[in-house]
Backbone bond lengths (Angstrom), bond angles and torsions (degrees), N, CA, C in turn:
res aa  C-N    CA-C-N  psi(-1)  N-CA   C-N-CA  omega(-1)  CA-C   N-CA-C  phi
1 X - - - 1.459 - - 1.522 110.09 -
2 X 1.311 117.24 138.61 1.454 121.59 179.91 1.516 110.71 -73.92
3 X 1.325 115.39 148.38 1.458 122.58 178.91 1.525 107.68 -122.31
4 X 1.329 118.31 100.11 1.466 118.79 178.31 1.526 110.59 -65.18
5 X 1.323 116.35 133.72 1.464 122.00 170.64 1.524 105.84 -111.19
6 X 1.322 116.06 104.93 1.460 120.86 -176.12 1.527 109.53 -80.49
7 X 1.319 116.58 136.83 1.463 122.07 179.31 1.524 109.91 -113.94
8 X 1.324 115.45 120.17 1.455 122.85 174.33 1.524 109.61 -120.88
9 X 1.323 115.30 161.34 1.460 121.77 170.53 1.534 108.07 -122.92
10 X 1.325 116.92 -86.45 1.462 120.71 179.48 1.517 112.26 -95.81
11 X 1.318 116.83 136.60 1.463 123.01 169.70 1.526 105.22 -110.76
12 X 1.325 115.36 91.19 1.461 121.91 -173.25 1.527 108.26 -167.25
13 X 1.325 115.93 165.89 1.453 120.26 172.72 1.526 109.16 -66.90
14 X 1.311 116.60 145.28 1.466 120.93 -177.61 1.530 109.47 -75.36
15 X 1.327 117.93 124.03 1.473 119.87 177.67 1.529 111.04 -63.03
16 X 1.308 115.23 149.88 1.462 120.17 177.23 1.526 110.45 -66.18
17 X 1.318 115.11 144.88 1.452 120.08 171.24 1.512 116.34 87.00
18 X 1.326 117.86 -0.01 1.468 119.33 179.75 1.517 110.67 -73.01
19 X 1.347 115.61 143.46 1.454 119.72 174.03 1.531 109.20 -78.34
20 X 1.343 118.04 171.86 1.469 119.70 -177.60 1.520 113.93 -56.75
21 X 1.340 118.32 -34.72 1.454 120.32 179.20 1.521 111.61 -64.79
22 X 1.316 116.28 -31.51 1.456 119.72 177.53 1.510 112.84 -82.18
23 X 1.333 116.99 -38.51 1.467 120.92 -177.90 1.526 111.79 -65.02
24 X 1.338 116.75 -31.33 1.458 119.46 -176.88 1.521 112.36 -69.40
25 X 1.333 117.58 -10.67 1.463 120.88 179.14 1.531 112.36 -85.10
26 X 1.318 117.47 -1.94 1.455 121.25 -174.19 1.524 113.11 -112.69
27 X 1.332 115.22 143.74 1.460 124.40 164.54 1.521 105.53 -130.43
28 X 1.312 118.12 132.10 1.460 119.55 -178.27 1.532 109.95 -69.85
29 X 1.331 117.82 154.21 1.468 119.72 176.93 1.520 112.88 -56.53
30 X 1.331 117.58 -39.10 1.465 119.89 179.77 1.516 111.25 -64.90
31 X 1.332 116.91 -42.12 1.465 119.94 179.69 1.527 110.50 -66.61
32 X 1.324 116.59 -41.04 1.463 119.69 179.17 1.529 110.34 -61.73
33 X 1.316 117.63 -44.17 1.470 120.87 178.88 1.526 110.76 -61.41
34 X 1.327 116.58 -41.03 1.464 119.91 178.84 1.520 111.22 -64.86
35 X 1.323 117.17 -40.43 1.470 121.03 179.92 1.521 111.39 -65.30
36 X 1.316 117.38 -45.40 1.464 119.95 178.84 1.531 110.93 -66.23
37 X 1.331 116.66 -38.27 1.460 119.57 177.01 1.515 112.19 -62.48
38 X 1.340 116.73 -38.66 1.458 120.30 178.24 1.525 110.57 -64.92
39 X 1.325 117.13 -44.70 1.459 119.62 177.36 1.528 110.40 -54.29
40 X 1.310 115.58 -47.61 1.468 119.96 -177.01 1.523 111.03 -64.37
41 X 1.326 117.37 -44.30 1.469 120.36 -178.96 1.526 111.59 -63.20
42 X 1.319 117.21 -33.29 1.461 120.87 -178.14 1.534 112.78 -85.72
43 X 1.330 116.63 1.41 1.460 120.19 174.78 1.509 115.08 87.01
44 X 1.326 117.01 16.96 1.458 120.73 175.63 1.526 109.45 -93.82
45 X 1.330 116.77 147.65 1.459 122.15 179.67 1.520 109.14 -112.22
46 X 1.311 115.97 124.00 1.455 120.77 177.67 1.521 110.45 -82.60
47 X 1.329 117.05 129.41 1.463 121.03 -175.26 1.528 110.62 -134.20
48 X 1.316 115.03 161.34 1.461 121.20 171.85 1.521 109.55 -72.97
49 X 1.321 116.02 168.39 1.461 118.91 175.57 1.520 111.25 -64.33
50 X 1.322 116.97 -36.09 1.461 118.97 177.09 1.512 111.94 -59.80
51 X 1.329 116.50 -44.23 1.462 120.10 179.97 1.524 112.24 -74.73
52 X 1.335 116.85 -19.29 1.471 120.03 178.36 1.527 112.59 -80.13
53 X 1.328 118.06 -15.78 1.454 120.49 -172.65 1.529 114.25 -56.81
54 X 1.334 120.78 -44.54 1.476 118.94 178.88 1.522 112.72 -59.91
55 X 1.334 117.06 -31.21 1.464 120.82 178.87 1.533 110.14 -75.97
56 X 1.323 116.53 -40.30 1.462 120.15 179.39 1.522 111.71 -68.29
57 X 1.330 116.95 -30.29 1.462 120.97 177.95 1.524 112.32 -84.89
58 X 1.323 118.20 -5.07 1.453 121.43 179.21 1.510 114.39 82.86
59 X 1.332 117.64 13.68 1.462 121.38 -179.05 1.521 112.19 -84.42
60 X 1.338 116.47 -21.78 1.467 121.47 178.95 1.516 108.75 -137.34
61 X 1.323 115.48 159.21 1.466 121.84 175.79 1.518 108.64 -126.56
62 X 1.296 116.32 148.19 1.450 120.19 178.14 1.515 110.72 165.43
63 X 1.313 115.22 170.38 1.466 121.93 -178.70 1.533 108.65 -89.40
64 X 1.320 115.32 84.34 1.462 120.20 -179.52 1.525 110.20 -120.28
65 X 1.320 113.71 148.55 1.458 122.95 174.63 1.521 106.80 -126.19
66 X 1.319 117.94 125.30 1.464 120.76 174.73 1.527 108.10 -82.78
67 X 1.329 115.96 133.82 1.461 121.81 -177.52 1.527 108.18 -114.61
68 X 1.330 116.55 120.69 1.465 120.69 -176.32 1.528 110.63 -126.91
69 X 1.326 114.63 146.63 1.460 123.30 175.77 1.527 107.79 -126.65
70 X 1.307 117.11 127.74 1.458 120.95 179.55 1.527 111.16 -93.30
71 X 1.324 116.43 136.74 1.463 125.91 164.12 1.526 115.69 101.98
72 X 1.333 119.61 -36.85 1.459 120.08 177.53 1.511 115.38 100.41
73 X 1.327 117.91 34.86 1.458 121.72 -177.79 1.533 111.68 -69.19
74 X 1.331 115.25 145.92 1.460 121.41 178.95 1.520 111.63 -61.08
75 X 1.329 117.58 -33.35 1.468 118.51 -178.52 1.527 112.22 -65.05
76 X 1.328 118.20 -21.39 1.472 119.79 174.58 1.520 110.38 -60.71
77 X 1.332 116.02 -41.47 1.465 121.38 178.68 1.521 111.17 -72.58
78 X 1.320 116.79 -46.32 1.459 120.85 -172.03 1.524 113.22 -78.33
79 X 1.327 117.30 -35.64 1.467 120.49 -174.75 1.525 113.52 -106.00
80 X 1.334 116.98 -41.82 1.464 119.21 -174.53 1.523 112.62 -82.85
81 X 1.333 118.07 -43.32 1.461 119.27 -173.04 1.521 113.81 -59.57
82 X 1.336 120.43 -42.68 1.473 118.02 178.39 1.527 113.06 -59.38
83 X 1.321 116.30 -36.51 1.469 120.16 178.00 1.524 110.08 -66.66
84 X 1.307 116.30 -46.48 1.466 121.14 179.10 1.532 110.51 -58.99
85 X 1.310 116.58 -42.90 1.463 119.75 -179.37 1.518 111.73 -65.41
86 X 1.335 117.40 -40.49 1.467 120.11 178.18 1.528 111.52 -61.11
87 X 1.328 115.49 -32.96 1.465 120.23 -179.45 1.526 112.70 -86.81
88 X 1.326 117.69 -7.53 1.459 120.97 -176.04 1.510 112.79 73.33
89 X 1.340 116.91 29.85 1.463 122.54 -175.94 1.528 110.66 -102.71
90 X 1.323 114.55 158.68 1.457 122.09 169.47 1.514 109.85 -113.57
91 X 1.337 116.36 170.64 1.460 121.54 179.20 1.520 108.61 -161.72
92 X 1.327 114.73 163.26 1.464 122.27 176.52 1.517 109.45 -117.65
93 X 1.327 116.36 132.82 1.453 121.95 173.83 1.523 108.50 -114.32
94 X 1.335 116.89 121.56 1.461 122.98 -179.88 1.530 109.23 -90.61
95 X 1.330 116.15 123.41 1.457 122.08 -167.58 1.532 112.06 -108.60
96 X 1.320 116.20 136.33 1.463 122.83 173.21 1.531 107.46 -89.80
97 X 1.315 117.23 111.31 1.468 121.20 -173.35 1.526 113.17 -53.66
98 X 1.329 116.56 -48.13 1.453 120.71 -174.09 1.508 114.43 -69.33
99 X 1.321 117.14 -7.45 1.468 121.27 -179.77 1.522 112.53 -110.27
100 X 1.318 118.23 0.70 1.462 120.49 -179.64 1.527 109.29 -58.96
101 X 1.322 116.35 126.81 1.454 121.95 -178.64 1.518 114.25 74.30
102 X 1.329 117.38 7.77 1.470 121.59 -178.15 1.527 108.97 -118.92
103 X 1.314 116.37 -124.57 1.462 121.39 179.21 1.518 108.43 -151.05
104 X 1.320 117.39 -177.87 1.467 124.00 -174.80 1.522 111.11 -73.84
105 X 1.321 115.36 76.69 1.463 120.99 -173.22 1.522 113.58 -62.09
106 X 1.336 117.40 -27.82 1.467 120.40 -173.81 1.523 113.12 -77.80
107 X 1.346 118.75 -21.39 1.466 118.23 -177.57 1.526 113.89 -140.01
108 X 1.325 118.10 8.35 1.470 120.20 -177.57 1.523 111.64 -61.69
109 X 1.311 117.01 -41.77 1.469 119.84 -178.42 1.524 110.61 -66.31
110 X 1.326 116.64 -42.43 1.472 119.75 179.88 1.516 111.79 -65.85
111 X 1.342 116.78 -41.98 1.461 120.74 -177.58 1.526 112.77 -80.78
112 X 1.331 116.03 -25.17 1.454 119.26 -175.59 1.515 112.85 77.03
113 X 1.337 117.33 21.00 1.466 122.23 -179.15 1.523 109.08 -138.22
114 X 1.337 116.50 127.82 1.458 121.25 172.17 1.528 108.30 -97.63
115 X 1.319 115.61 116.15 1.465 121.08 -175.11 1.530 109.40 -107.02
116 X 1.325 119.09 121.63 1.468 121.45 -177.16 1.524 112.10 -62.31
117 X 1.325 114.74 139.09 1.456 121.79 177.23 1.533 109.12 -106.46
118 X 1.321 116.49 157.67 1.455 120.33 178.48 1.524 111.28 -65.33
119 X 1.329 115.15 145.66 1.451 122.24 171.73 1.529 109.09 -83.80
120 X 1.334 116.77 174.92 1.464 120.06 175.07 1.523 110.47 -58.86
121 X 1.335 117.01 -45.36 1.456 119.69 178.89 1.512 112.67 -60.81
122 X 1.319 116.86 -38.47 1.471 120.40 179.28 1.523 111.54 -71.36
123 X 1.323 117.22 -32.47 1.467 119.75 174.12 1.527 110.78 -65.24
124 X 1.328 116.50 -37.35 1.464 119.37 174.55 1.529 110.31 -64.82
125 X 1.330 117.51 -37.65 1.465 120.66 176.97 1.529 111.00 -65.19
126 X 1.321 116.49 -37.70 1.469 121.57 175.95 1.529 110.27 -59.33
127 X 1.323 116.15 -46.07 1.466 120.49 178.98 1.527 111.18 -68.10
128 X 1.323 116.85 -40.68 1.463 120.05 179.17 1.521 111.28 -63.78
129 X 1.335 116.07 -24.13 1.457 121.09 177.42 1.514 113.69 -81.84
130 X 1.331 117.27 4.85 1.458 121.14 177.00 1.512 114.42 96.23
131 X 1.328 117.44 12.45 1.459 121.78 -177.54 1.528 110.92 -103.97
132 X 1.331 115.87 171.68 1.461 122.82 -177.05 1.521 110.39 -116.09
133 X 1.332 116.11 143.82 1.461 122.36 172.86 1.521 108.96 -105.01
134 X 1.322 116.05 129.23 1.449 122.13 173.72 1.513 110.02 -116.42
135 X 1.324 116.79 171.22 1.466 122.28 -178.50 1.525 110.94 -97.85
136 X 1.337 114.44 149.29 1.470 121.58 -178.61 1.529 109.98 -140.97
137 X 1.320 115.93 33.08 1.468 126.62 -178.91 1.529 112.33 77.89
138 X 1.326 114.07 174.84 1.467 119.90 177.21 1.536 111.88 -74.63
139 X 1.358 116.69 -42.83 1.473 120.23 -166.25 1.527 115.56 -133.29
140 X 1.334 117.87 8.63 1.472 121.83 178.02 1.533 113.69 62.46
141 X 1.340 119.12 46.87 1.470 119.88 177.16 1.527 111.47 -85.36
142 X 1.315 115.30 170.67 1.469 120.42 167.87 1.522 106.76 -81.86
143 X 1.315 115.98 108.17 1.458 120.12 -168.94 1.519 113.49 -67.50
144 X 1.325 118.36 -30.77 1.465 119.03 179.65 1.521 111.69 -67.06
145 X 1.330 117.83 -17.71 1.461 121.97 179.95 1.522 112.34 -94.43
146 X 1.347 117.15 -2.23 1.460 120.94 -177.80 1.527 111.23 -83.37
147 X 1.330 116.02 147.18 1.456 120.51 169.35 1.521 109.14 -64.46
148 X 1.322 117.23 165.36 1.461 120.01 178.98 1.527 111.24 -58.61
149 X 1.332 116.34 -41.05 1.464 120.03 -178.53 1.519 111.16 -65.93
150 X 1.328 117.27 -44.17 1.472 118.68 179.87 1.525 110.89 -69.80
151 X 1.316 117.27 -35.25 1.459 120.39 177.36 1.526 110.25 -58.74
152 X 1.324 116.96 -47.41 1.465 120.05 177.80 1.521 111.43 -60.98
153 X 1.327 116.19 -41.09 1.460 119.85 -178.77 1.525 111.57 -65.05
154 X 1.322 116.34 -43.46 1.465 120.14 -178.63 1.531 111.99 -69.62
155 X 1.325 117.31 -37.89 1.463 121.29 -173.51 1.526 111.38 -90.45
156 X 1.329 116.97 -62.89 1.468 120.05 -179.53 1.526 111.14 -74.19
157 X 1.334 116.61 -44.38 1.455 119.58 177.71 1.506 112.18 -62.97
158 X 1.318 116.12 -38.27 1.458 119.89 177.80 1.513 112.45 -64.79
159 X 1.323 116.76 -37.12 1.473 120.91 177.26 1.523 110.44 -62.41
160 X 1.335 116.85 -50.35 1.459 120.90 -178.92 1.530 111.20 -61.54
161 X 1.322 116.18 -41.27 1.465 120.48 -179.56 1.521 111.21 -63.46
162 X 1.333 116.95 -45.65 1.467 120.47 -178.54 1.518 111.15 -66.69
163 X 1.320 116.87 -39.51 1.469 120.14 177.92 1.524 111.04 -63.38
164 X 1.320 117.58 -40.62 1.462 120.70 177.07 1.526 111.18 -65.81
165 X 1.308 115.99 -40.24 1.462 121.23 -177.23 1.525 111.82 -65.60
166 X 1.332 116.23 -40.36 1.463 120.48 -175.41 1.524 113.08 -98.93
167 X 1.325 117.31 -16.69 1.454 120.38 -178.55 1.509 113.73 71.93
168 X 1.331 116.73 32.13 1.463 122.27 -178.96 1.527 109.30 -139.17
169 X 1.324 116.29 163.35 1.461 121.13 169.51 1.527 108.79 -77.44
170 X 1.330 115.98 143.12 1.472 121.26 179.30 1.528 107.96 -127.20
171 X 1.340 117.74 89.44 1.465 120.15 -176.71 1.525 115.10 -87.95
172 X 1.344 117.77 -8.77 1.466 120.87 -176.23 1.520 110.89 -105.16
173 X 1.340 115.32 142.54 1.460 122.03 -176.05 1.521 109.42 -138.79
174 X 1.330 115.19 156.20 1.461 121.03 175.72 1.518 108.84 -144.54
175 X 1.334 117.41 136.19 1.461 122.74 -177.84 1.530 111.14 -76.02
176 X 1.331 119.38 126.88 1.463 120.08 173.26 1.526 111.03 -57.91
177 X 1.303 115.98 137.21 1.465 123.34 -177.84 1.527 112.03 61.84
178 X 1.328 117.94 7.44 1.461 120.36 -174.04 1.511 112.62 66.34
179 X 1.321 116.42 19.50 1.463 122.69 -171.43 1.531 109.88 -85.49
180 X 1.311 116.55 103.50 1.471 120.35 -176.16 1.513 110.76 -150.13
181 X 1.322 114.68 148.55 1.456 122.74 171.11 1.522 106.82 -140.40
182 X 1.318 117.79 -170.16 1.460 120.06 -176.06 1.526 111.74 -61.73
183 X 1.327 117.77 -38.14 1.460 120.95 179.98 1.532 110.77 -65.06
184 X 1.319 116.53 -44.06 1.464 121.13 -179.34 1.524 110.67 -67.03
185 X 1.332 116.82 -42.40 1.466 120.19 178.50 1.529 110.68 -61.97
186 X 1.319 116.79 -39.18 1.468 119.85 178.03 1.530 110.67 -63.89
187 X 1.329 116.68 -39.14 1.462 119.82 177.94 1.526 110.83 -61.74
188 X 1.323 116.82 -38.13 1.465 119.96 178.07 1.521 111.02 -67.50
189 X 1.328 117.25 -42.72 1.473 120.42 176.51 1.530 110.52 -61.16
190 X 1.336 115.61 -48.09 1.453 120.62 -176.65 1.532 111.53 -63.43
191 X 1.321 117.23 -28.06 1.463 121.17 179.71 1.526 112.10 -73.31
192 X 1.330 116.78 -15.02 1.455 120.25 178.82 1.509 115.44 101.03
193 X 1.333 117.05 8.74 1.461 119.39 173.74 1.529 109.48 -71.81
194 X 1.333 116.07 160.20 1.468 119.76 -179.79 1.523 112.64 -105.39
195 X 1.339 117.41 -16.29 1.466 120.16 179.55 1.518 108.84 -165.85
196 X 1.331 114.64 159.28 1.461 120.52 172.70 1.525 109.21 -155.58
197 X 1.332 117.27 119.82 1.458 119.56 175.04 1.518 111.62 -81.35
198 X 1.306 115.17 161.85 1.453 123.54 177.94 1.528 108.52 -110.98
199 X 1.329 117.04 -163.69 1.466 121.04 169.50 1.529 110.26 -111.50
200 X 1.326 116.41 12.85 1.465 119.75 175.56 1.518 109.46 -64.34
201 X 1.327 116.84 137.18 1.460 121.32 -177.46 1.524 111.37 -68.18
202 X 1.313 115.72 148.44 1.452 120.98 173.35 1.510 111.40 132.32
203 X 1.327 114.26 173.65 1.461 121.51 176.87 1.524 108.18 -109.13
204 X 1.314 115.01 143.28 1.464 119.68 -178.16 1.518 110.49 -72.63
205 X 1.322 115.64 152.95 1.464 122.35 176.36 1.520 108.87 -138.10
206 X 1.311 115.02 156.66 1.459 120.14 177.35 1.526 109.76 -56.02
207 X 1.324 116.26 139.62 1.454 121.18 177.31 1.510 114.91 91.09
208 X 1.345 117.40 -7.99 1.464 119.28 177.28 1.525 110.37 -70.01
209 X 1.322 116.17 155.92 1.452 122.38 173.51 1.529 108.14 -60.95
210 X 1.323 117.36 119.01 1.460 121.40 -176.31 1.522 113.12 -67.96
211 X 1.337 116.72 -10.67 1.459 120.10 178.43 1.524 112.54 -106.00
212 X 1.330 116.34 10.42 1.460 121.32 175.19 1.534 109.86 -139.37
213 X 1.314 116.23 40.11 1.456 120.73 -175.84 1.533 111.33 -73.21
214 X 1.332 117.71 136.44 1.466 120.27 175.92 1.528 110.65 -79.38
215 X 1.313 115.56 162.92 1.464 120.60 176.03 1.525 110.78 -136.90
216 X 1.315 114.68 165.19 1.459 122.65 175.49 1.526 106.57 -107.39
217 X 1.327 116.92 107.50 1.459 121.85 -177.51 1.525 109.86 -80.92
218 X 1.324 116.34 123.09 1.460 121.67 -179.04 1.522 108.41 -106.48
219 X 1.354 116.44 134.77 1.463 118.83 178.57 1.520 111.50 -140.23
220 X 1.335 115.57 -176.85 1.464 121.58 -171.65 1.527 112.56 -63.33
221 X 1.314 117.82 -22.39 1.463 120.85 -175.83 1.526 113.25 -81.14
222 X 1.331 118.49 -8.94 1.459 121.15 -176.28 1.524 111.63 -80.72
223 X 1.322 116.38 116.95 1.466 119.71 168.73 1.526 108.22 -69.83
224 X 1.328 116.87 168.88 1.462 119.18 179.70 1.528 110.46 -64.23
225 X 1.322 117.00 -36.95 1.465 120.37 178.10 1.529 110.47 -65.40
226 X 1.328 116.69 -41.97 1.462 120.31 179.45 1.525 110.22 -66.38
227 X 1.319 116.17 -39.23 1.464 120.09 175.54 1.530 110.21 -56.24
228 X 1.320 116.76 -47.00 1.462 120.80 -178.60 1.524 111.33 -64.04
229 X 1.314 117.35 -41.91 1.463 121.10 179.37 1.527 110.37 -61.90
230 X 1.320 116.59 -43.41 1.460 120.45 -176.75 1.522 111.87 -70.55
231 X 1.337 116.30 -35.92 1.463 119.60 -176.16 1.526 112.90 -82.29
232 X 1.323 117.77 -35.27 1.460 119.91 -166.68 1.524 115.69 -114.51
233 X 1.328 117.64 -1.88 1.460 120.25 179.37 1.532 108.61 -121.08
234 X 1.334 117.82 171.29 1.467 120.38 178.15 1.526 114.71 -73.31
235 X 1.332 117.65 8.40 1.469 121.26 -175.62 1.528 112.15 -52.55
236 X 1.330 117.47 -51.16 1.475 119.92 -179.34 1.525 111.73 -66.56
237 X 1.316 116.65 -33.96 1.469 119.63 178.00 1.527 110.42 -64.55
238 X 1.333 116.16 -40.94 1.464 119.91 177.69 1.522 110.52 -64.39
239 X 1.340 117.13 -41.41 1.462 120.72 -179.05 1.522 111.40 -64.39
240 X 1.326 115.94 -29.46 1.457 119.38 -179.96 1.529 110.89 -67.63
């Protein structure tokens, strides 16, 4: 059975003036609530990547959807978490260490929008709300372009730094920009992570490489019907 891994970034109204590359990072709060409500009505359970692992490894079967948020935006806590809690769902938010309590330093100038990121205290609130924190490197670089030394620092060093900062184990990782190859995936394995999704289209299945998992990217342009088609049918698999 396929296991959709949904990819979100911002759960907020789309700012005026954004180009298509920026607009695709947004899902409105109303649309997100409708999507989670549909999952629940259809008998699917939204889970974090940590809770999805037994299903991805083939140890358990069930109607689960992994819900992921990239980067660590404050709106994930303020807008998405209450919806997830009402539905009894979990989710994973992948955090950029160097942007905690700041803003989207890696693309703010290009997008023309500074988006607030969660602070350490807010990340603890995210976890206290039943959610999971994953790692997303120190600085959000394109990892395939990094030297071996910087790759280790961003991946393994970033893991150690985030664990020290939050006082927890962080076994989940996600590649910035979905930028990964065999060398980058090996660095994630060697760092001690247990899985890392990409931005490759498709739904995950048992037996897939846990460090090259596909995801279903959801954005502001998806109607509820389109969301359902992408999450629950082979549509994304065909597109891949």
